[in-house]
PyMOL Python script that loads the backbone (N, CA, C, O; Angstrom):
from pymol import cmd

cmd.read_pdbstr("""\
ATOM      1  N   MET A   1      -5.821 -10.664  -2.913  1.00  0.00           N
ATOM      2  CA  MET A   1      -5.354 -10.447  -1.567  1.00  0.00           C
ATOM      3  C   MET A   1      -6.428 -10.876  -0.590  1.00  0.00           C
ATOM      4  O   MET A   1      -7.617 -10.667  -0.834  1.00  0.00           O
ATOM      5  N   ASN A   2      -6.034 -11.447   0.464  1.00  0.00           N
ATOM      6  CA  ASN A   2      -6.960 -11.917   1.462  1.00  0.00           C
ATOM      7  C   ASN A   2      -7.485 -10.735   2.265  1.00  0.00           C
ATOM      8  O   ASN A   2      -6.703 -10.001   2.871  1.00  0.00           O
ATOM      9  N   SER A   3      -8.820 -10.541   2.276  1.00  0.00           N
ATOM     10  CA  SER A   3      -9.372  -9.377   2.967  1.00  0.00           C
ATOM     11  C   SER A   3      -9.219  -9.490   4.468  1.00  0.00           C
ATOM     12  O   SER A   3      -9.336  -8.490   5.177  1.00  0.00           O
ATOM     13  N   ASP A   4      -8.957 -10.692   4.971  1.00  0.00           N
ATOM     14  CA  ASP A   4      -8.764 -10.869   6.409  1.00  0.00           C
ATOM     15  C   ASP A   4      -7.530 -10.111   6.885  1.00  0.00           C
ATOM     16  O   ASP A   4      -7.504  -9.624   8.015  1.00  0.00           O
ATOM     17  N   LYS A   5      -6.502 -10.006   6.033  1.00  0.00           N
ATOM     18  CA  LYS A   5      -5.299  -9.270   6.409  1.00  0.00           C
ATOM     19  C   LYS A   5      -5.635  -7.804   6.665  1.00  0.00           C
ATOM     20  O   LYS A   5      -5.136  -7.214   7.623  1.00  0.00           O
ATOM     21  N   GLY A   6      -6.463  -7.220   5.830  1.00  0.00           N
ATOM     22  CA  GLY A   6      -6.867  -5.841   6.032  1.00  0.00           C
ATOM     23  C   GLY A   6      -7.662  -5.671   7.308  1.00  0.00           C
ATOM     24  O   GLY A   6      -7.516  -4.671   8.010  1.00  0.00           O
ATOM     25  N   ASN A   7      -8.508  -6.649   7.612  1.00  0.00           N
ATOM     26  CA  ASN A   7      -9.287  -6.580   8.842  1.00  0.00           C
ATOM     27  C   ASN A   7      -8.387  -6.668  10.062  1.00  0.00           C
ATOM     28  O   ASN A   7      -8.625  -5.977  11.053  1.00  0.00           O
ATOM     29  N   LYS A   8      -7.364  -7.501  10.008  1.00  0.00           N
ATOM     30  CA  LYS A   8      -6.430  -7.599  11.123  1.00  0.00           C
ATOM     31  C   LYS A   8      -5.725  -6.279  11.344  1.00  0.00           C
ATOM     32  O   LYS A   8      -5.506  -5.871  12.484  1.00  0.00           O
ATOM     33  N   LEU A   9      -5.366  -5.606  10.254  1.00  0.00           N
ATOM     34  CA  LEU A   9      -4.687  -4.325  10.365  1.00  0.00           C
ATOM     35  C   LEU A   9      -5.617  -3.298  11.004  1.00  0.00           C
ATOM     36  O   LEU A   9      -5.202  -2.533  11.874  1.00  0.00           O
ATOM     37  N   ALA A  10      -6.864  -3.285  10.572  1.00  0.00           N
ATOM     38  CA  ALA A  10      -7.806  -2.316  11.126  1.00  0.00           C
ATOM     39  C   ALA A  10      -8.001  -2.545  12.620  1.00  0.00           C
ATOM     40  O   ALA A  10      -8.132  -1.585  13.378  1.00  0.00           O
ATOM     41  N   ARG A  11      -8.021  -3.792  13.047  1.00  0.00           N
ATOM     42  CA  ARG A  11      -8.180  -4.076  14.473  1.00  0.00           C
ATOM     43  C   ARG A  11      -6.924  -3.719  15.251  1.00  0.00           C
ATOM     44  O   ARG A  11      -7.002  -3.435  16.446  1.00  0.00           O
ATOM     45  N   ALA A  12      -5.767  -3.729  14.598  1.00  0.00           N
ATOM     46  CA  ALA A  12      -4.512  -3.447  15.284  1.00  0.00           C
ATOM     47  C   ALA A  12      -4.340  -1.958  15.575  1.00  0.00           C
ATOM     48  O   ALA A  12      -3.614  -1.576  16.493  1.00  0.00           O
ATOM     49  N   LEU A  13      -5.008  -1.129  14.792  1.00  0.00           N
ATOM     50  CA  LEU A  13      -4.870   0.306  14.978  1.00  0.00           C
ATOM     51  C   LEU A  13      -5.847   0.796  16.043  1.00  0.00           C
ATOM     52  O   LEU A  13      -6.992   0.345  16.083  1.00  0.00           O
ATOM     53  N   PRO A  14      -5.416   1.698  16.893  1.00  0.00           N
ATOM     54  CA  PRO A  14      -6.321   2.200  17.925  1.00  0.00           C
ATOM     55  C   PRO A  14      -7.467   2.978  17.294  1.00  0.00           C
ATOM     56  O   PRO A  14      -7.284   3.671  16.293  1.00  0.00           O
ATOM     57  N   SER A  15      -8.638   2.859  17.881  1.00  0.00           N
ATOM     58  CA  SER A  15      -9.805   3.547  17.330  1.00  0.00           C
ATOM     59  C   SER A  15     -10.077   4.811  18.143  1.00  0.00           C
ATOM     60  O   SER A  15     -11.009   4.869  18.944  1.00  0.00           O
ATOM     61  N   THR A  16      -9.248   5.806  17.916  1.00  0.00           N
ATOM     62  CA  THR A  16      -9.436   7.081  18.595  1.00  0.00           C
ATOM     63  C   THR A  16     -10.088   8.043  17.626  1.00  0.00           C
ATOM     64  O   THR A  16      -9.769   8.037  16.437  1.00  0.00           O
ATOM     65  N   PRO A  17     -10.991   8.864  18.112  1.00  0.00           N
ATOM     66  CA  PRO A  17     -11.651   9.813  17.205  1.00  0.00           C
ATOM     67  C   PRO A  17     -10.664  10.858  16.712  1.00  0.00           C
ATOM     68  O   PRO A  17      -9.699  11.179  17.405  1.00  0.00           O
ATOM     69  N   PRO A  18     -10.899  11.389  15.521  1.00  0.00           N
ATOM     70  CA  PRO A  18      -9.997  12.421  15.004  1.00  0.00           C
ATOM     71  C   PRO A  18     -10.000  13.631  15.937  1.00  0.00           C
ATOM     72  O   PRO A  18     -11.017  13.962  16.545  1.00  0.00           O
ATOM     73  N   SER A  19      -8.863  14.270  16.036  1.00  0.00           N
ATOM     74  CA  SER A  19      -8.738  15.409  16.928  1.00  0.00           C
ATOM     75  C   SER A  19      -8.256  16.627  16.160  1.00  0.00           C
ATOM     76  O   SER A  19      -7.448  16.516  15.239  1.00  0.00           O
ATOM     77  N   ASP A  20      -8.755  17.776  16.544  1.00  0.00           N
ATOM     78  CA  ASP A  20      -8.312  19.011  15.910  1.00  0.00           C
ATOM     79  C   ASP A  20      -6.935  19.418  16.399  1.00  0.00           C
ATOM     80  O   ASP A  20      -6.332  20.341  15.852  1.00  0.00           O
ATOM     81  N   LYS A  21      -6.429  18.743  17.423  1.00  0.00           N
ATOM     82  CA  LYS A  21      -5.128  19.082  17.978  1.00  0.00           C
ATOM     83  C   LYS A  21      -3.996  18.735  17.021  1.00  0.00           C
ATOM     84  O   LYS A  21      -2.925  19.340  17.079  1.00  0.00           O
ATOM     85  N   LEU A  22      -4.229  17.757  16.135  1.00  0.00           N
ATOM     86  CA  LEU A  22      -3.198  17.392  15.169  1.00  0.00           C
ATOM     87  C   LEU A  22      -3.144  18.456  14.086  1.00  0.00           C
ATOM     88  O   LEU A  22      -4.147  18.751  13.436  1.00  0.00           O
ATOM     89  N   GLY A  23      -1.995  19.012  13.906  1.00  0.00           N
ATOM     90  CA  GLY A  23      -1.831  20.034  12.880  1.00  0.00           C
ATOM     91  C   GLY A  23      -1.062  19.487  11.703  1.00  0.00           C
ATOM     92  O   GLY A  23      -0.933  18.274  11.538  1.00  0.00           O
ATOM     93  N   THR A  24      -0.559  20.374  10.899  1.00  0.00           N
ATOM     94  CA  THR A  24       0.196  19.946   9.731  1.00  0.00           C
ATOM     95  C   THR A  24       1.584  19.452  10.110  1.00  0.00           C
ATOM     96  O   THR A  24       2.262  18.832   9.291  1.00  0.00           O
ATOM     97  N   ASN A  25       2.012  19.713  11.325  1.00  0.00           N
ATOM     98  CA  ASN A  25       3.338  19.281  11.764  1.00  0.00           C
ATOM     99  C   ASN A  25       3.303  17.971  12.541  1.00  0.00           C
ATOM    100  O   ASN A  25       4.274  17.633  13.219  1.00  0.00           O
ATOM    101  N   ALA A  26       2.210  17.231  12.453  1.00  0.00           N
ATOM    102  CA  ALA A  26       2.109  15.960  13.160  1.00  0.00           C
ATOM    103  C   ALA A  26       3.151  14.996  12.606  1.00  0.00           C
ATOM    104  O   ALA A  26       3.293  14.853  11.391  1.00  0.00           O
ATOM    105  N   LYS A  27       3.881  14.333  13.504  1.00  0.00           N
ATOM    106  CA  LYS A  27       4.933  13.405  13.088  1.00  0.00           C
ATOM    107  C   LYS A  27       4.795  12.110  13.866  1.00  0.00           C
ATOM    108  O   LYS A  27       4.295  12.092  14.990  1.00  0.00           O
ATOM    109  N   LEU A  28       5.246  11.024  13.247  1.00  0.00           N
ATOM    110  CA  LEU A  28       5.253   9.718  13.894  1.00  0.00           C
ATOM    111  C   LEU A  28       6.669   9.402  14.344  1.00  0.00           C
ATOM    112  O   LEU A  28       7.643   9.746  13.675  1.00  0.00           O
ATOM    113  N   ASP A  29       6.765   8.743  15.484  1.00  0.00           N
ATOM    114  CA  ASP A  29       8.092   8.324  15.916  1.00  0.00           C
ATOM    115  C   ASP A  29       8.557   7.174  15.027  1.00  0.00           C
ATOM    116  O   ASP A  29       7.758   6.577  14.306  1.00  0.00           O
ATOM    117  N   SER A  30       9.838   6.869  15.081  1.00  0.00           N
ATOM    118  CA  SER A  30      10.410   5.880  14.164  1.00  0.00           C
ATOM    119  C   SER A  30       9.826   4.488  14.367  1.00  0.00           C
ATOM    120  O   SER A  30       9.681   3.740  13.401  1.00  0.00           O
ATOM    121  N   SER A  31       9.488   4.127  15.597  1.00  0.00           N
ATOM    122  CA  SER A  31       8.921   2.793  15.809  1.00  0.00           C
ATOM    123  C   SER A  31       7.524   2.693  15.192  1.00  0.00           C
ATOM    124  O   SER A  31       7.160   1.639  14.671  1.00  0.00           O
ATOM    125  N   SER A  32       6.741   3.762  15.240  1.00  0.00           N
ATOM    126  CA  SER A  32       5.418   3.763  14.607  1.00  0.00           C
ATOM    127  C   SER A  32       5.557   3.699  13.093  1.00  0.00           C
ATOM    128  O   SER A  32       4.813   2.977  12.429  1.00  0.00           O
ATOM    129  N   GLN A  33       6.509   4.451  12.543  1.00  0.00           N
ATOM    130  CA  GLN A  33       6.750   4.414  11.100  1.00  0.00           C
ATOM    131  C   GLN A  33       7.156   3.017  10.659  1.00  0.00           C
ATOM    132  O   GLN A  33       6.695   2.526   9.629  1.00  0.00           O
ATOM    133  N   LYS A  34       8.016   2.379  11.439  1.00  0.00           N
ATOM    134  CA  LYS A  34       8.462   1.024  11.100  1.00  0.00           C
ATOM    135  C   LYS A  34       7.300   0.042  11.149  1.00  0.00           C
ATOM    136  O   LYS A  34       7.159  -0.801  10.263  1.00  0.00           O
ATOM    137  N   ARG A  35       6.471   0.147  12.175  1.00  0.00           N
ATOM    138  CA  ARG A  35       5.327  -0.756  12.312  1.00  0.00           C
ATOM    139  C   ARG A  35       4.368  -0.594  11.137  1.00  0.00           C
ATOM    140  O   ARG A  35       3.893  -1.584  10.580  1.00  0.00           O
ATOM    141  N   ILE A  36       4.082   0.651  10.760  1.00  0.00           N
ATOM    142  CA  ILE A  36       3.195   0.903   9.624  1.00  0.00           C
ATOM    143  C   ILE A  36       3.818   0.364   8.338  1.00  0.00           C
ATOM    144  O   ILE A  36       3.133  -0.262   7.529  1.00  0.00           O
ATOM    145  N   GLY A  37       5.106   0.605   8.151  1.00  0.00           N
ATOM    146  CA  GLY A  37       5.792   0.090   6.963  1.00  0.00           C
ATOM    147  C   GLY A  37       5.762  -1.422   6.894  1.00  0.00           C
ATOM    148  O   GLY A  37       5.528  -1.992   5.828  1.00  0.00           O
ATOM    149  N   ASP A  38       5.999  -2.083   8.027  1.00  0.00           N
ATOM    150  CA  ASP A  38       5.956  -3.550   8.070  1.00  0.00           C
ATOM    151  C   ASP A  38       4.566  -4.060   7.722  1.00  0.00           C
ATOM    152  O   ASP A  38       4.425  -5.035   6.983  1.00  0.00           O
ATOM    153  N   GLN A  39       3.540  -3.402   8.255  1.00  0.00           N
ATOM    154  CA  GLN A  39       2.167  -3.835   7.986  1.00  0.00           C
ATOM    155  C   GLN A  39       1.797  -3.622   6.530  1.00  0.00           C
ATOM    156  O   GLN A  39       1.128  -4.464   5.932  1.00  0.00           O
ATOM    157  N   LEU A  40       2.225  -2.501   5.948  1.00  0.00           N
ATOM    158  CA  LEU A  40       1.947  -2.266   4.529  1.00  0.00           C
ATOM    159  C   LEU A  40       2.662  -3.281   3.653  1.00  0.00           C
ATOM    160  O   LEU A  40       2.085  -3.796   2.695  1.00  0.00           O
ATOM    161  N   ARG A  41       3.927  -3.572   3.979  1.00  0.00           N
ATOM    162  CA  ARG A  41       4.664  -4.586   3.210  1.00  0.00           C
ATOM    163  C   ARG A  41       3.957  -5.931   3.289  1.00  0.00           C
ATOM    164  O   ARG A  41       3.830  -6.620   2.278  1.00  0.00           O
ATOM    165  N   ALA A  42       3.497  -6.313   4.474  1.00  0.00           N
ATOM    166  CA  ALA A  42       2.804  -7.592   4.635  1.00  0.00           C
ATOM    167  C   ALA A  42       1.519  -7.630   3.814  1.00  0.00           C
ATOM    168  O   ALA A  42       1.181  -8.657   3.225  1.00  0.00           O
ATOM    169  N   MET A  43       0.807  -6.510   3.779  1.00  0.00           N
ATOM    170  CA  MET A  43      -0.448  -6.469   3.023  1.00  0.00           C
ATOM    171  C   MET A  43      -0.216  -6.579   1.522  1.00  0.00           C
ATOM    172  O   MET A  43      -0.963  -7.263   0.821  1.00  0.00           O
ATOM    173  N   TYR A  44       0.815  -5.906   1.032  1.00  0.00           N
ATOM    174  CA  TYR A  44       1.026  -5.844  -0.404  1.00  0.00           C
ATOM    175  C   TYR A  44       1.997  -6.896  -0.933  1.00  0.00           C
ATOM    176  O   TYR A  44       2.150  -7.022  -2.148  1.00  0.00           O
ATOM    177  N   ASP A  45       2.649  -7.644  -0.068  1.00  0.00           N
ATOM    178  CA  ASP A  45       3.605  -8.655  -0.510  1.00  0.00           C
ATOM    179  C   ASP A  45       2.938  -9.690  -1.404  1.00  0.00           C
ATOM    180  O   ASP A  45       3.471 -10.052  -2.452  1.00  0.00           O
ATOM    181  N   GLU A  46       1.779 -10.160  -0.988  1.00  0.00           N
ATOM    182  CA  GLU A  46       1.061 -11.162  -1.779  1.00  0.00           C
ATOM    183  C   GLU A  46       0.698 -10.606  -3.154  1.00  0.00           C
ATOM    184  O   GLU A  46       0.816 -11.307  -4.159  1.00  0.00           O
ATOM    185  N   LEU A  47       0.263  -9.370  -3.200  1.00  0.00           N
ATOM    186  CA  LEU A  47      -0.094  -8.738  -4.467  1.00  0.00           C
ATOM    187  C   LEU A  47       1.113  -8.618  -5.383  1.00  0.00           C
ATOM    188  O   LEU A  47       1.009  -8.863  -6.585  1.00  0.00           O
ATOM    189  N   MET A  48       2.253  -8.244  -4.825  1.00  0.00           N
ATOM    190  CA  MET A  48       3.454  -8.050  -5.627  1.00  0.00           C
ATOM    191  C   MET A  48       4.015  -9.363  -6.177  1.00  0.00           C
ATOM    192  O   MET A  48       4.777  -9.349  -7.143  1.00  0.00           O
ATOM    193  N   GLN A  49       3.652 -10.479  -5.580  1.00  0.00           N
ATOM    194  CA  GLN A  49       4.127 -11.776  -6.047  1.00  0.00           C
ATOM    195  C   GLN A  49       3.319 -12.293  -7.231  1.00  0.00           C
ATOM    196  O   GLN A  49       3.738 -13.238  -7.900  1.00  0.00           O
ATOM    197  N   GLN A  50       2.173 -11.686  -7.496  1.00  0.00           N
ATOM    198  CA  GLN A  50       1.326 -12.147  -8.590  1.00  0.00           C
ATOM    199  C   GLN A  50       1.887 -11.662  -9.921  1.00  0.00           C
ATOM    200  O   GLN A  50       2.446 -10.569 -10.000  1.00  0.00           O
ATOM    201  N   PRO A  51       1.738 -12.473 -10.964  1.00  0.00           N
ATOM    202  CA  PRO A  51       2.255 -12.067 -12.278  1.00  0.00           C
ATOM    203  C   PRO A  51       1.428 -10.922 -12.869  1.00  0.00           C
ATOM    204  O   PRO A  51       0.260 -10.736 -12.527  1.00  0.00           O
ATOM    205  N   VAL A  52       2.060 -10.167 -13.760  1.00  0.00           N
ATOM    206  CA  VAL A  52       1.373  -9.077 -14.452  1.00  0.00           C
ATOM    207  C   VAL A  52       0.442  -9.700 -15.489  1.00  0.00           C
ATOM    208  O   VAL A  52       0.873 -10.553 -16.265  1.00  0.00           O
ATOM    209  N   PRO A  53      -0.832  -9.288 -15.514  1.00  0.00           N
ATOM    210  CA  PRO A  53      -1.768  -9.846 -16.507  1.00  0.00           C
ATOM    211  C   PRO A  53      -1.290  -9.575 -17.937  1.00  0.00           C
ATOM    212  O   PRO A  53      -0.688  -8.539 -18.218  1.00  0.00           O
ATOM    213  N   ASP A  54      -1.570 -10.518 -18.823  1.00  0.00           N
ATOM    214  CA  ASP A  54      -1.139 -10.408 -20.225  1.00  0.00           C
ATOM    215  C   ASP A  54      -1.646  -9.124 -20.879  1.00  0.00           C
ATOM    216  O   ASP A  54      -0.922  -8.506 -21.660  1.00  0.00           O
ATOM    217  N   ARG A  55      -2.868  -8.718 -20.576  1.00  0.00           N
ATOM    218  CA  ARG A  55      -3.396  -7.506 -21.233  1.00  0.00           C
ATOM    219  C   ARG A  55      -2.612  -6.268 -20.814  1.00  0.00           C
ATOM    220  O   ARG A  55      -2.473  -5.334 -21.603  1.00  0.00           O
ATOM    221  N   PHE A  56      -2.088  -6.245 -19.561  1.00  0.00           N
ATOM    222  CA  PHE A  56      -1.249  -5.122 -19.148  1.00  0.00           C
ATOM    223  C   PHE A  56       0.084  -5.151 -19.892  1.00  0.00           C
ATOM    224  O   PHE A  56       0.600  -4.110 -20.300  1.00  0.00           O
ATOM    225  N   LYS A  57       0.632  -6.343 -20.062  1.00  0.00           N
ATOM    226  CA  LYS A  57       1.878  -6.466 -20.823  1.00  0.00           C
ATOM    227  C   LYS A  57       1.679  -5.974 -22.253  1.00  0.00           C
ATOM    228  O   LYS A  57       2.529  -5.278 -22.807  1.00  0.00           O
ATOM    229  N   ASP A  58       0.539  -6.348 -22.842  1.00  0.00           N
ATOM    230  CA  ASP A  58       0.237  -5.915 -24.207  1.00  0.00           C
ATOM    231  C   ASP A  58       0.136  -4.394 -24.287  1.00  0.00           C
ATOM    232  O   ASP A  58       0.662  -3.785 -25.219  1.00  0.00           O
ATOM    233  N   LEU A  59      -0.539  -3.778 -23.313  1.00  0.00           N
ATOM    234  CA  LEU A  59      -0.659  -2.322 -23.306  1.00  0.00           C
ATOM    235  C   LEU A  59       0.705  -1.645 -23.151  1.00  0.00           C
ATOM    236  O   LEU A  59       0.982  -0.638 -23.803  1.00  0.00           O
ATOM    237  N   LEU A  60       1.545  -2.199 -22.295  1.00  0.00           N
ATOM    238  CA  LEU A  60       2.888  -1.640 -22.117  1.00  0.00           C
ATOM    239  C   LEU A  60       3.708  -1.779 -23.395  1.00  0.00           C
ATOM    240  O   LEU A  60       4.453  -0.869 -23.758  1.00  0.00           O
ATOM    241  N   ASP A  61       3.572  -2.916 -24.078  1.00  0.00           N
ATOM    242  CA  ASP A  61       4.267  -3.104 -25.353  1.00  0.00           C
ATOM    243  C   ASP A  61       3.802  -2.073 -26.377  1.00  0.00           C
ATOM    244  O   ASP A  61       4.618  -1.524 -27.118  1.00  0.00           O
ATOM    245  N   GLN A  62       2.497  -1.806 -26.422  1.00  0.00           N
ATOM    246  CA  GLN A  62       1.960  -0.810 -27.354  1.00  0.00           C
ATOM    247  C   GLN A  62       2.526   0.576 -27.047  1.00  0.00           C
ATOM    248  O   GLN A  62       2.875   1.320 -27.963  1.00  0.00           O
ATOM    249  N   LEU A  63       2.616   0.919 -25.783  1.00  0.00           N
ATOM    250  CA  LEU A  63       3.185   2.216 -25.408  1.00  0.00           C
ATOM    251  C   LEU A  63       4.657   2.317 -25.809  1.00  0.00           C
ATOM    252  O   LEU A  63       5.102   3.355 -26.298  1.00  0.00           O
ATOM    253  N   ASP A  64       5.397   1.251 -25.602  1.00  0.00           N
ATOM    254  CA  ASP A  64       6.810   1.253 -25.985  1.00  0.00           C
ATOM    255  C   ASP A  64       6.950   1.448 -27.496  1.00  0.00           C
ATOM    256  O   ASP A  64       7.819   2.195 -27.948  1.00  0.00           O
ATOM    257  N   LYS A  65       6.105   0.785 -28.269  1.00  0.00           N
ATOM    258  CA  LYS A  65       6.165   0.913 -29.733  1.00  0.00           C
ATOM    259  C   LYS A  65       5.852   2.337 -30.169  1.00  0.00           C
ATOM    260  O   LYS A  65       6.456   2.840 -31.116  1.00  0.00           O
ATOM    261  N   LYS A  66       4.911   2.995 -29.486  1.00  0.00           N
ATOM    262  CA  LYS A  66       4.559   4.384 -29.837  1.00  0.00           C
ATOM    263  C   LYS A  66       5.727   5.321 -29.536  1.00  0.00           C
ATOM    264  O   LYS A  66       5.995   6.253 -30.295  1.00  0.00           O
ATOM    265  N   ARG A  67       6.416   5.070 -28.433  1.00  0.00           N
ATOM    266  CA  ARG A  67       7.562   5.904 -28.076  1.00  0.00           C
ATOM    267  C   ARG A  67       8.698   5.734 -29.073  1.00  0.00           C
ATOM    268  O   ARG A  67       9.354   6.708 -29.440  1.00  0.00           O
ATOM    269  N   GLU A  68       8.932   4.512 -29.510  1.00  0.00           N
ATOM    270  CA  GLU A  68      10.008   4.237 -30.445  1.00  0.00           C
ATOM    271  C   GLU A  68       9.710   4.765 -31.830  1.00  0.00           C
ATOM    272  O   GLU A  68      10.614   5.203 -32.541  1.00  0.00           O
ATOM    273  N   GLY A  69       8.436   4.727 -32.218  1.00  0.00           N
ATOM    274  CA  GLY A  69       8.077   5.067 -33.601  1.00  0.00           C
ATOM    275  C   GLY A  69       7.651   6.436 -33.841  1.00  0.00           C
ATOM    276  O   GLY A  69       7.334   6.795 -34.975  1.00  0.00           O
TER     277      GLY A  69
END
""", "prot")
cmd.dss("prot")
cmd.show_as("cartoon", "prot")
cmd.util.cbc("prot")
cmd.orient("prot")
């Protein structure tokens, strides 16, 4: 993944200091949720397009064989 994409995301977010005013009931409006979701999809889209490494496939095959046997 290109690290520049992560840097762009960090610059896009406001740099406000953490506040004690936010409690456990803090909620985001739907437009903020959508924007965050879009940015996460953009960041991980490239990763999801990459093939699964052969060693991971081999490990998954081994697990399947253990479950069956």
